[in-house]
DOLUMGU-369612 format. One record per residue (C-alpha): residue in three letters; z, y, x. Coordinates in steps of 0.1 Angstrom, whole numbers, padded with zeros to 4 digits, always signed. Each point is the difference from the previous one (the first is absolute). Layout:
<pts>
AlaZYX
...
</pts>
This chain:
<pts>
Met-0054+0161-0259
Ala-0019+0018+0024
Asp-0017+0021-0022
Met+0035+0002-0020
Asp+0015+0018+0032
Glu-0029+0025+0007
Gln+0004+0010-0036
Arg+0033+0007+0005
Gly+0010+0035-0009
Pro+0030+0021+0014
Gly+0025-0016-0025
Asp-0006-0034+0003
Gly+0021-0007+0022
Pro-0001-0009+0035
Pro-0031-0018+0014
Arg+0001-0040+0006
Trp+0006+0003+0035
Trp+0032+0017-0006
Arg+0013-0022-0028
His-0010-0033+0018
Gly+0019+0014+0034
Gln-0028-0001+0025
Pro-0017+0028+0014
Pro-0036+0014-0004
Arg-0029-0020+0023
Trp-0003+0034+0017
Trp+0036+0007+0010
Arg-0001-0036+0017
Tyr-0034+0004+0012
Gly-0003+0039+0007
Pro-0028+0016-0026
Pro-0030-0013-0016
Gly-0021-0006+0023
Trp+0019+0000+0034
Ala+0009-0037+0000
Arg-0035-0009-0003
Pro-0023-0007+0031
Ala-0033+0012+0002
Asp-0020-0031-0003
Glu+0022-0012-0026
Pro-0012+0001-0039
Ala+0024+0022-0024
Asp+0008-0025-0024
Ala+0011-0025+0027
His+0034+0004-0005
Asp+0006+0019-0030
Gly+0019-0026-0016
Asp+0039-0007+0002
Gly+0002-0036+0015
Glu+0007-0012+0033
His-0032+0000+0007
Gly-0013+0036+0002
Glu+0037+0008+0021
Glu-0002-0025+0028
His-0035+0012+0016
Arg+0012+0039+0008
Pro+0026+0009+0016
Arg+0029+0019-0015
Trp-0001+0038+0005
Pro+0034+0010+0025
Trp+0017+0025-0021
Arg+0032-0010+0012
Ser-0002-0006+0036
Thr-0025+0032+0004
Ala+0028+0022-0024
Leu+0029-0010+0019
Leu-0021+0005+0035
Thr-0013+0040-0011
Ala+0038+0009-0008
Phe+0014-0011+0030
Val-0029+0019+0019
Leu+0006+0032-0022
Ile+0037-0003+0002
Gly-0003-0006+0039
Ser-0021+0027+0005
His+0023+0021-0012
Phe+0030-0009+0016
Ala-0026+0005+0035
Gln-0008+0035-0012
Glu+0038+0006+0007
Gly+0001-0014+0032
Gln-0027+0019+0012
Ala+0005+0028-0016
Gly-0015+0030+0030
Glu-0024-0025+0015
Arg-0028-0010-0031
Ile-0004+0018-0031
Ala+0022-0006-0033
Leu-0018-0020-0026
Asp-0020+0017-0029
Pro-0017-0013-0029
Phe-0031-0010+0022
Ala+0019-0019+0020
Arg+0019-0020-0023
Ala-0033-0004-0016
Leu-0013-0015+0032
Leu+0034-0024-0003
Leu-0009-0011-0040
Ala-0037-0003+0011
Ser+0006-0026+0032
Gly+0027-0022-0021
Ala-0022+0000-0034
Met-0030-0016+0024
Leu+0023-0026+0004
Leu-0008-0008-0034
Trp-0035-0015+0008
Arg+0010-0019+0035
Lys-0007-0034-0017
Arg-0034+0008-0015
His-0012+0022+0026
Pro+0016-0003+0028
Val-0022+0014+0024
Pro-0005+0037-0016
Val+0036+0000-0009
Val+0010-0005+0044
Phe-0024+0029+0010
Gly+0009+0018-0030
Thr+0038+0000+0013
Val-0009+0005+0035
Ala-0023+0037-0014
Ala+0032+0005-0016
Val+0025+0000+0025
Leu-0019+0017+0025
Leu-0012+0031-0024
Tyr+0043+0000-0003
Leu+0006+0004+0031
Gly-0029+0021+0010
Ala+0015+0024-0024
Gly+0036+0003+0019
Tyr+0021-0018-0022
Pro+0030-0019+0014
Tyr-0004-0037+0014
Gly+0014-0026-0027
Pro+0000-0031-0017
Leu-0041+0004-0009
Phe-0008-0021+0029
Leu+0013-0025-0022
Val-0032+0004-0024
Val-0017-0011+0025
Ala+0013-0028+0009
Val+0000-0014-0034
Ala-0036+0005-0003
Cys-0006-0012+0037
Phe+0022-0034-0011
Asn-0016-0003-0030
Ala-0039+0004+0013
Val+0011-0027+0031
Val+0012-0028-0024
Ser-0028+0004-0022
Gly-0024-0005+0030
His-0014+0035+0005
Arg+0013-0002+0037
Arg-0029+0019+0016
Ala+0013+0030-0026
Ala+0031+0000+0003
Trp+0000+0000+0037
Thr-0026+0032-0001
Ala+0022+0019-0024
Val+0032-0004+0023
Gly-0024+0008+0032
Thr-0011+0032-0020
Leu+0037+0009-0009
Trp+0013-0002+0035
Ala-0033+0017+0010
Gly+0001+0030-0024
His+0039+0003+0009
Met-0008+0003+0040
Leu-0031+0027-0011
Leu+0024+0022-0023
Ala+0033-0005+0026
His-0017+0007+0030
Leu-0032+0022-0007
Leu-0003+0015-0040
Tyr+0033+0008+0000
Arg-0002+0037+0020
Trp-0022+0009-0035
Leu+0022-0019-0024
Pro+0029+0007-0017
Pro+0030+0008+0007
Ser-0007+0029+0022
Gly+0017-0006+0035
Asp+0000-0037+0000
Arg-0001-0021+0032
Ala-0021-0028+0013
Ala+0017-0032-0009
Ser+0013-0018+0029
Trp-0015-0033+0012
Asn+0030-0019-0005
Gln-0004+0004-0035
Glu-0035-0011-0001
Leu+0010-0032+0020
Val+0027-0007-0027
Thr-0029+0008-0026
Ala-0027-0026+0013
Ala+0033-0024+0005
Trp+0005+0004-0039
Ala-0034-0006-0007
Val-0005-0030+0023
Ala+0033-0017-0018
Leu-0018+0014-0034
Val-0027-0025+0008
Ala+0015-0025+0010
Val+0025-0008-0026
Ser-0031+0004-0023
Glu-0020-0025+0024
Leu+0028-0027-0003
Ala+0005+0006-0034
Arg-0036-0009-0006
Thr+0002-0030+0019
Arg+0030-0012-0019
His-0019+0008-0029
Glu-0033-0021+0007
Gln+0025-0023+0013
Trp+0016-0005-0038
Ala-0031-0003-0014
Arg-0016-0028+0020
Glu+0034-0016-0005
Arg-0004+0002-0038
Ala-0037-0011-0003
Glu+0011-0030+0021
Arg+0028-0006-0018
Ala-0023+0003-0032
Gln-0030-0022+0018
Ala+0028-0021+0008
Ala+0012-0005-0035
Arg-0038-0004-0016
Arg-0006-0031+0027
Arg+0035-0017-0009
Ala-0010+0007-0041
Asp-0033-0017+0010
Glu+0014-0026+0020
Glu+0025-0007-0033
Arg-0029+0000-0024
Leu-0020-0026+0020
Arg+0028-0020+0008
Ile+0008-0007-0039
Ala-0038-0003-0010
Arg+0005-0028+0023
Glu+0029-0011-0013
Leu-0015-0008-0036
His-0034-0010+0014
Asp+0019-0031+0014
Val+0023-0001-0029
Leu-0024+0001-0026
Ala-0030-0018+0017
His+0021-0031+0006
Ser+0015-0002-0033
Ile-0033+0008-0021
Ser-0019-0026+0021
Val+0029-0023-0007
Ile-0001+0009-0037
Asn-0037-0001-0006
Val-0001-0036+0017
Gln+0027-0013-0022
Ala-0013+0021-0030
Gly-0034-0021+0005
Val+0023-0036+0005
Gly+0016+0011-0037
Leu-0032+0008-0019
Ala-0019-0033+0013
Leu+0031-0024-0006
Leu+0009+0018-0033
Asp-0011-0028-0020
Asn-0006-0029+0020
Asp+0033+0001+0016
Pro+0026+0026-0014
Glu+0028-0010+0022
Gln-0023+0011+0029
Ala-0007+0027-0014
Arg+0034+0009-0009
Thr+0013+0001+0041
Ala-0029+0023+0005
Leu+0014+0028-0021
Thr+0031-0008+0010
Thr-0011+0005+0040
Ile-0019+0035-0019
Lys+0030+0012-0012
Ala+0024-0009+0030
Lys-0027+0021+0026
Ser-0007+0026-0028
Lys+0035+0004+0002
Glu+0008+0004+0036
Ala-0031+0021+0003
Leu+0016+0027-0024
Gly+0031-0005+0023
Glu-0015+0007+0030
Val-0023+0030-0012
Arg+0032+0017-0020
Gln+0018-0005+0035
Val-0029+0024+0014
Leu+0001+0028-0029
Asp+0034-0001+0006
Thr-0006+0012+0031
Leu-0021+0028-0010
Arg+0023+0012-0025
Ala+0033+0000+0027
Pro-0019+0004+0032
Gly+0026-0009+0028
Ala+0021-0022-0024
Ala+0010-0033+0012
Pro-0022-0031-0014
Arg+0018-0018-0030
Ser-0014-0032+0020
Pro-0005-0012+0029
Ala-0041+0004+0013
Pro-0015-0034+0005
Gly-0006-0012+0027
Leu-0013-0035+0022
Asp+0034-0020-0015
Arg-0021+0002-0033
Leu-0032-0021+0015
Pro+0011-0031-0023
Glu+0002+0022-0030
Leu-0034+0013+0008
Val-0008-0036+0009
Glu+0004-0010-0036
Gln-0014+0027-0017
Ala-0031-0009+0013
Ala+0002-0035-0008
Gly+0002+0009-0035
Ala-0033+0022+0004
Gly-0013-0032+0011
Leu+0002+0010+0038
Thr+0018-0028+0029
Val+0013+0019+0024
Thr+0011-0016+0034
Val+0026+0018+0024
Glu+0004-0008+0032
Gly+0027+0014+0026
Glu+0030+0018-0012
Ala+0005+0036-0004
Pro+0020+0018+0026
His+0028+0027-0013
Leu-0022+0038+0001
Pro+0011+0035-0011
Pro-0002+0009-0037
Gly-0030+0016+0002
Ala-0018-0023+0020
Asp+0011-0029-0019
Leu-0014+0016-0032
Ala-0036+0012+0018
Ala+0001-0041+0011
Phe+0006-0011-0035
Arg-0027+0023-0014
Ile-0022-0014+0024
Val+0003-0034-0009
Gln+0000+0007-0039
Glu-0029+0021-0003
Ala-0016-0021+0023
Leu+0006-0033-0020
Thr-0012+0022-0032
Asn-0034+0006+0017
Val-0002-0040+0002
Val+0004-0005-0034
Arg-0022+0029-0012
His-0025-0002+0027
Ser-0001-0032+0012
Gly-0016-0033-0007
Ser+0027-0024+0014
Arg+0028-0009-0019
Glu+0022-0001+0034
Ala+0013+0026+0020
Arg+0023-0002+0035
Val+0025+0024+0014
Arg+0014-0004+0040
Ile+0025+0022+0013
Glu+0002+0002+0033
Arg+0023+0019+0026
Thr-0024+0013+0030
Gly+0017+0022+0027
Gly+0024+0021-0024
Arg-0028+0005-0026
Leu-0005-0021-0035
Arg-0034-0020-0003
Leu-0007-0006-0039
Arg-0033-0023-0005
Ile-0013-0005-0039
Asp-0027-0021+0000
Asp-0025-0016-0026
Asp-0026-0021-0002
Gly-0021+0020-0018
Pro-0027+0004-0016
Ala-0001+0035-0013
Thr-0008+0012-0034
Gly-0004+0033-0017
Ala-0020+0025+0018
Asp+0033+0019+0013
Ala+0011-0028+0020
Gly-0007+0011+0033
Gly+0032+0019+0010
Ser-0008+0039-0010
Gly+0021+0002-0034
Asn+0035+0020+0000
Gly+0016-0030+0005
Leu-0007-0003+0036
Ala-0003+0039+0005
Gly+0040-0002-0011
Met+0006-0033+0028
Arg-0010+0019+0027
Glu+0020+0036-0012
Arg+0028-0023-0002
Ala-0009-0011+0037
Ala-0009+0030+0017
Ala+0034+0014-0013
Leu+0021-0019+0019
Asp-0023-0002+0035
Gly-0019-0034-0012
Thr-0034-0010-0009
Ile-0018-0017-0027
Glu-0029-0024+0010
Ala-0021-0013-0034
Gly-0035-0010-0004
Pro-0022-0037-0005
Arg+0008-0033+0025
Pro-0027-0010+0019
Asp+0004-0036-0013
Gly+0001+0015-0035
Gly+0034+0009-0025
Phe+0015+0037+0009
Arg+0029+0011+0024
Val+0026+0023+0001
Leu+0018+0009+0025
Ala+0029+0024+0008
Val+0020+0011+0030
Leu+0031+0017-0004
Pro+0026+0011+0025
Leu+0032-0017-0006
Glu+0022+0031+0006
Val-0006+0030-0020
Lys+0008+0032+0017
Glu+0023+0017-0033
Asp-0017+0037-0003
Arg-0037-0006+0008
</pts>
C-alpha cells in the first residue's frame, strides 16, 4: 500500500491519509526530522502505531497560532494608542512579532533556546522603538514552559536578562535609539516591570511544584496498584496451593488404598473411590471459586470462605487419608480474614503430616491467650522425604498468611521427635491493613 501511494499520479485521487480522514504525520508533529530528538534513531517512530506517538510531544500548533494572532492584533491596537510616542509598525516589526510567536512551536522540545530567543526578539523589538504591547506574553509562555520542564535557572536568567536589557534601553541607550526625542522611562515603570517578572517566576514555580506533586501522586498510585496486584497474586497462589495440596494428598492416599484393595476387598476399594470422587469435586469447587475472583475482581464470592467451623470436616477428610486427628479446645469467633487464615494453616499443617510424616496421628490445640489465638499442630514423626524439614511452599504460604494479619508462625522439629507448627494470630484484625 505504501508503494502504491508513492507511485500515485496527479489523477489517481487524494492521498491515503485524506481518504481515511487522518492528517499526515508532519501536520500533527511538525515537518519531517523536527519531531525527532537528536539522539533518537531515524526509524524509531516511523510506524503509525501508538508506540511511536506516546514518546514524543505533539507540536503545539493551535496554542501557538492563537497566541501569535493575539500578539499581532494587540500590537496593532497598541500602535494606535501610542501614536506619536513610538514608531509605527512596519514589515520588520511584524516579522519580529511573527517570529517571536513562531518560536513557541519549539517550546516543548527546546525550552532553553526558545526562552532566550523570545527575550532577544522582545529586546530587539523594543530597541527599534516599536510600541509596547502584548509581546511580553510570548516571553511569559516560554518562561513558564521552561520552569515547568525543569530548566529553572535558564528561565530565571532569561527573565533577568529581559529586565536588565529593558533598563539599559530605557535609561541609557534611549538617547541613540529611535524614536528621536524619547525620554528615559520612569522608575515606577521599572518597578512595575520588576513586579511583573517576579510574579511570572512565582507562578511558574508554583505550576512546576504542582506538576511534580501530580507526577509523584501518579507514581505512588501506580506503585500501590502494582503492590495490590502482587498481593492478590500471592493470595491466589496460596489459596490454590492449599486447596490442591490438601485435596491431592487425600486423593493420592485413597487411590493407593483403592489399588491395594481392588482385588481382595472390592467394597473397601469402592469406598476409597467414593472418597476420591467427593474430594475431587470439593477441590474443583474451591478452585472455581478462586478463579471466579480472577474473572470478576471485587465481586462477592458465591460461597462463604472456609473457617475453623469446618475443622470437624477437615478432621474427617484427614481420617480418610489414614490420619487420626485429635482436636483440643474450641475455636473462637474470628474475623473472616483471620478465620480463613487459621483454617488454611491447620489444613496445610495436616497435609504436611500426611505427606511428610511417618506418624498417623496428629494433635491440634486451640488456645486464646491475651487477645491472640494460638494454633499448635503436633505429630510424633519420624519425618519422611527429602523436603520434610519445612522449606517448601506450604510453610512459606503459612508464614505469609500469618504476617499479613500481624501474626507469627514457628515450624520445626520438636526436641522429643516429631514436628510442630505453632501459629499465633490476633483475634481482632484491622479491616484495612
